[in-house]
N, C-alpha and C positions, 0 to 999 in steps of 0.2 A: 270705682268711677272711671268714667271715660278719660281718655289720654288728653283731652282738650279742656279741662275743667276751668270754669271761669274763677278768677281770684276775687276773694271777698272785697268789695269795693262800691263806690257810688258814682254815679254819673248824672249828666244833664241832657236832656233830649232837646235839641235845637237844630231847625233846618238850616243849611249853610245860606239858603235865600234869605233867611230872617235876621243876618249880621247887619250891622251899620255899613252904609257905604254912600259915597257922594253920588252914585250912578244909578240909584232907584232899587237896587236889590243886593243882597248879600253876595260876596264872591269869595274866591280862593286867595284873596290878597291879604294885606296887613291886617285886617280885622279877624281873619280866621286864625292868624297866628297870636293875636291878642287874647282870643277867646281861650286857646290852648293854655296861654299864660294864666288866665283867670282860673281855669279848671285846676291846674297846679297849685295856685294860690289858695283855692278852696279845699284842698286836699282831695280832689277827685280822681277817679281812674279813668272813667269811660266818657267819651263824647257820642251819643247816639244821633245820628243824621237822618233825615227823610230820604226817599230814593232820590238819586242825583242826575236821573235821566231828562233828556228834553221834554218839556212839557207841550201838551197840545191844548185843544179846546177845554175851557174849564179850569186850566192851569194846574191840574192835579198831577203831583208826582207819582200817583198811581196809575195814571193814563199817558204813558209816555210813548213818543215816536220811536223808540228803540230801547230793547232791554240790555243793550251794550253800550250805547253812546252816552257822553256826559253833557250836561245841560250848558249851551253856550252863554246863557245868561251868567253862569258862574264864572266865566273867564274874567279875570282881573285885568281892568283896562291900563291901570297904572304899570302893570308889568310889561304891557305891549309899548308903553311910552318908553320905558327902560331898554326895551329891545330895539328902539328906533323905528317902530312900525307905525306909531301914532304920534301927534303932538297934543300937549295937554289942552291947548286952547281949542282944538278940534273937537275934543270929547266934551268941553265944557260948553260948546256952541249948540248942544242938543238939549231938549227938555227931557228930564228923567223922573218928572212927578214932583209935586210940591210937599208931600208929608212924609217926613223920615220914619214914621211909624207904620207906613203903609206902602205896599208894592202896587204901582199903577201898571198892570200887565199889557193894557193897550199902548200905553206910551213906550213901553219896553219893546214890543213886538214890532213897532213901527221905527225905532230908533237903534236898538242894540245891534241888529245886523248890518245896517248902514255903516256903523262905525268899524265892526269888523271887516266888513268888505274893504273899507279903506286901507285897514292894516293888511289885509291879505294882498292888496295892490302892490304893497312895497315889499311883501314877502319873497325870499328866494326860494322858488319851488324845487330847485335842484339840490337844496340842502340834504346833505347824506342822511343826516339824523331823521329828518321828516320822511324820506323816502324808505328807510328801513322801518320806521314807525308804521307807514302804510302797508308795508310788506307784512309785518308782524300781525297786523289787526285786520288782514284783508278778508278775513272769513265772514265778518260782519260789517266791515267798513266799506266794502265795495256796495253793497246793498243799501246800506243806509245813505251814503253819499248821493247815490243815484235817486234814492227815494225823495230826498230832501231837495234835490235839484229839480226833478220832475214837478214835485209838490209846490215849490216856489214859483215856478213857471205857470203852474196851473191856478195861481192865486190862493194857494193853501187848500185846494180842494182835497178831499179824501182819495186814496188811491183806487177806490171802486169807480171813481169818475175819470181815471186816465183814459188816454186813447187805447183801443182794443188790445192792440199788441203789447203795449206796455204794461197794462192792466194785467194782461195773462202772464207778465213776465217772460215773454217768447225770446229765447237767447239771441235770435238774430236782431230783434228790434232793440233789445237792450245793449247788445254790442254797438250798433249803429249809434245809439243815443250817446253812449260813452265817448266813442270817437269824437263826435261833433261838439260834445259839451263838456270837455276836459276842464275848462276854466270853471265852469259851474260846479261840478263835482269836486274840483280841487278845493274849493272854498269851504265845503262841508268837512273834508278831510283835515284842512288846516285848523278849523275850529276844534276838532277832535284832539289833534295834535297839541295845540295850546292848552286844552283842557287837561289832558293826561300828565303834560309836564308840569302844570301847576299843582295838580291833585297829588303828584307824586312828591313834590317839595313839601307841600302841607302835611301830608301823612308822615313822611320821615321826620319832620320837626315835631309833629305830636308825639311819635313813638319816642324820639330822643328825649323827650321831657316826661315819659312815663305814661303818656295818655293814649289808650287805645280807641280806635274808631270803630263803633259798631253801626253797620250799614243795614238799611231796610230794603229786603227783597221782595217785591210783590210777586205772588204766585202767577197771577194772570198778566197778560200784554194787552195792549189797546188793540181794537180792531183796525184802526187807522195807524198802522205801524209798519215799519220796515220787516220787521219779524214775520208778520201775518202775509205782507205782500209778497215776501221772498220765500216763504216757506208755507203756503197754503195746505199742503198736504198734511201738516201737522195738527191742523184744527178741524172742528166739526163745521165745515162750511159747505153750502150747496154749490152747483156748478157754476152759479153766477158769482161766487165769492162771498154771498151774504151768509151770515150764520143762520143755522137751523135753530139752535138753542144757544142761550148766552148764561153767564155766570151771575150769581147773586146769593142772597141768603134769606131765610125765613125770617119771621119776626124775632127780634132779639133785644138785649139790653140797650143797643144803640139805635135802633129803629123799630117802633111798635108795629109798623106796617110791613117790615122786611126791605130788603134791597134788591133792586134789579140793576146790576152793574153795567151790564151790556158788553162785557168782555167775551171773545169768542172762546168756546171750551176746547181743550186739547183733545186731539184723538190719541189716547194713551195706547191703544193697541198698534197703531202705525208707529208711534214714537218709539215704543218697545222694540218692535221689528228693526228699527234703524239703530238699535243699540243706545238709544237715549242720546244720540250724538249732539244735538243742538243743547241739551240741557247740561251735558258733560261740560261744553264749551262755556256756557253761562256760569256754572258753579265755579269754573276755573278762573274766570275773569273777575267774578265777585271776590274770590279769594285773594286775588292780587290787591284789589281796592282797599278791603277792610281787614281789620284784625279779629272781627267777629261779624256774624250776619244774622239777622233777625228774619226768619222766613215768616212772611205774612200769611195768613189763612192756612195754617198747616193741616187743619183737619180735612181741607179739600185734597189732599194727597191720599187720604184714606176713602173718604167719601164726599162728593161735591153736589152742590145744588144746581140743577139744571132747569132753566126757564125757557119757554118757548120765545124765540125772538120778536116774532110778529103779533101772533094772536094768542094773547095770555098774559096775565099778570103774575106777581111774586106767588099768589096761591095756586097758581097751575103749575108749579115747579114741582120736580121730583128728584129723589137722591139717586146718584150713579155711584158706581165703584170707582175709586181712584187707583192710581199704580201700586200704592202699598210698599211693605218692606224692602222689596228688591230695588225699588226706585231710591228710597230714603238711604240705602247702602252705599248708592252710586253718589248721592249728594255728600255723604260722609267723606268717601274716598276722593272725591275730585276737590273737596275744600281744604285738602292738605292740612296745614298747621292753623288755618282760620277756624275759629270756634263757631258754633252754631247755637242759637237760641230760637224758639218759636212761639208764635202767637197762637195759644190754643185755647182762645175765648170763643163765645157763641155757643151754639147748641152742640156742645161736646159730648159725645157719648163715651162711656168708660173705655171702650176700644182705643180712642185717640190718646187719653192719658196714658194707657197701658203702652202704646207702641212708642210714645214720647219718652217714657221711662226706660223702656227696652233700648233705645238709641242713646240714653244717658244725656239728652239735650234739656237744657232748663225750659219751663214753660213761664207763662206769665201770671201774676196776680195783680188785680187793679182795686186799690183801697176804695175808690168810689162805688164799687159794687158790694162793699162789705157791710154796709150800715142799713139793711132793710129790716133789722130787728132779729134776725135769725142767728142766734149764738152758735149754730154749727156751720156757718158760712165758710165756704173753702178760702174766701178772699180776707177772713179776719186772721191775723197774725198768730193768734193762740192756736189756730188749726193748721199751721204750716207743719208739714211732717218730713220735708225735705230741703236741705239747705240749697240743693241744686236748682234755684228757682230765681227768676227776675220779678222785683216787686215795683209797681209803678203806683203813683196816686192817681194819675189818669194818663190817658194817650192823646195823640193829636186829634183823635175823633171825639173826645169828651168835651164837656164843659170844663173851665178851669175850677180849681178847688173853691174859690172865692164865689164863682158864678154858680156852681152847683148848689151851695147851700144858702145863697142870698135870699131866696123867697120861702125857703122852709119855716114852718111855725116852730115854736120852742117844743110843743108837744111832739112833732115830728122828730125833733133833734134829740129827744131824751135820752135815747139809748147811745147815740154818738157821744153825746157829753159825758155820760156815765162811763163809757169804755174809755175815752181819751183822758178822763179826769181834768175836765174844762168846763166853764160855765157860760161862754158866750161865742158867738159866731167869729169874731175877730181872732179868737185863739185857734180855729180849726186849721188853717194853712200849716202854721208851724207843729201843730199836734200831729198832723198827718206826716209831716216830714219826719219828726222824731220817732213815730211809729214805724215808718218804713225803715230807717236807719238801724232802730233797735232790733228788728226782726231777724230771724236765722237766715233769711234769704241772702244767697251770695252776692246778688246784684240788686242795686236800688237804682232807678231811673226816674227823675223828676223832670217836668217840663219846666223850661226857664220861666214861663208865665206864673208858674206856681211858686218858685222860688222868689219871684218879684211880687207875689200876692196880688196878682191882676184879676179883674173880673172878665165876664165874657167878651168884652170889647176886643180882648186879646186872643180869643179863641181861634185856633188853627183851622179847623174843618167842622162844619156841620153836614154829616152824611146825608146823601140824597138831596142836597141843594148845589146851586151852581151860581157863581158871580161873586161872592164875598169871601171865599175861602182862600187859605194859603197866602194870605197877604201881610200878616203880621210881622213887624220887626222891631227888634231891641234897640236901644239907644246906647251911646257911649256912656261909660261909667254909671251904669244902671244900678249898681249895688254900693250901698253905703259902707263905710268901714265896719260900722256895728253889725250890719247884716252878715259881712264876710266873715267877721270874728265868730259870730254864731254858728255858721255853717262849718267852719274850721273846727270849732270846739267839738260839734256833735260828730263830726266825721272822725275825731280823734277818739272820743269816747266809746263809740261804738265800733271802733276798729274797721273803719272803712278805708 
């Protein structure tokens, strides 16, 4: 087996943004440390987070303004009080939303940056630690801070609407803008500086308590991102900067009509000519952030679904060849000691499975896909043939376990009841958890919502919809002592 094998263990999937906090969204503050303590108490080994980049329209962590930057919403404000950059009453004077179980992104968008600007106003910009951070990260930080400064000046418009010289990223125009707007670009660098300090402290604490952080690495980047603006040559774009074709997927278990994600596609030939330079940097940066990374949409690296951007829908898409094994070897090389697992769901051809096995990276099994009545389903644990696997009850794109089976008839559930040796819907969540824990899979990851037995009101994402996703939050002391004891017990019984 590979040198970076996952240790047998269990973990919880919870976005940092879903943590409790007094300021409208989960942060890297005290509650992140408390959740680490909870994981230790529950005898867990892994915390899987959703992507941590700055979110754009639709609030999806999979559509970020940067493949490298951290989300300023996650900066803990209490920490800035300790640094003397904010006063508690200043923070409290803003509205952060009224529902502790829900993130109000409109309120956050209006108020979070105002507060961070107040902190930046008191920050010593000549701080040597800050200056060396800017130097160390300049390969991506310069473009990101410029991109965000121009964007905020343009009332959030996408880069395709920037003034021509800036839109084209002309060196002269970019230098002139930098000189004139040091204050504005400095603010975005400050946000990243604070984010990375807090992330580093949080990760060190988790590791010191035996918890490994699994990060989620989206394959594609958003069209409206610093990455596309600064590296247009890497993407399949027309002369006007608009994509010719975009990413998506044909109909599958998540969406009966398929999905048109709208992300620009990579120009893999060009990227290879440049020795995969940008991707090397991306893998290195992610390897610093996480103990393990989950590569989203892994099959897209072997072949990807390409849909016409303007004239055509999902059904007009076609399959194109991805970069393949030579690129996967680079990912392995640049990830150093950081482990890799991959999302190999969807229309997976045997070649994808074969390649994953060759790389010795664990793939995913989702229990919610297991109970269609086919006893040979690869998702049923009695059919698992490799321990080097990560089993999920469901992912952030699924219904919760409770929600998934709530409206099913007893007839539809007959096979599931028999398989799990239960006789009621109420017993399904715990039976799912026990089934995952007792499997041969090295890694078990459960959504926090499923551990809490919540319905679809707590669903994280409904693919192909915008407006009500990514908003769910957990609350203080959400698990009873009885529930904790049960999870600890099965964790021990099944050597997790």
